[in-house]
C-alpha positions, 0 to 999 in steps of 0.5 A: 735193618732192625728186622734182621736178627743177629743170627746169620744162620737164616735159610735163603727163603727166610732171608728173602722174606725178611728183605721183602718185609723190610722194603714193605715197612720202609715204603709204608714209613712205619 
């Protein structure tokens, strides 16, 4: 997903948030 930064050193919480956000944006078709 384009929402994910290239930096792999994300905290688990941030990773979960980004995964959720990417799903929301995908469903919103933005």
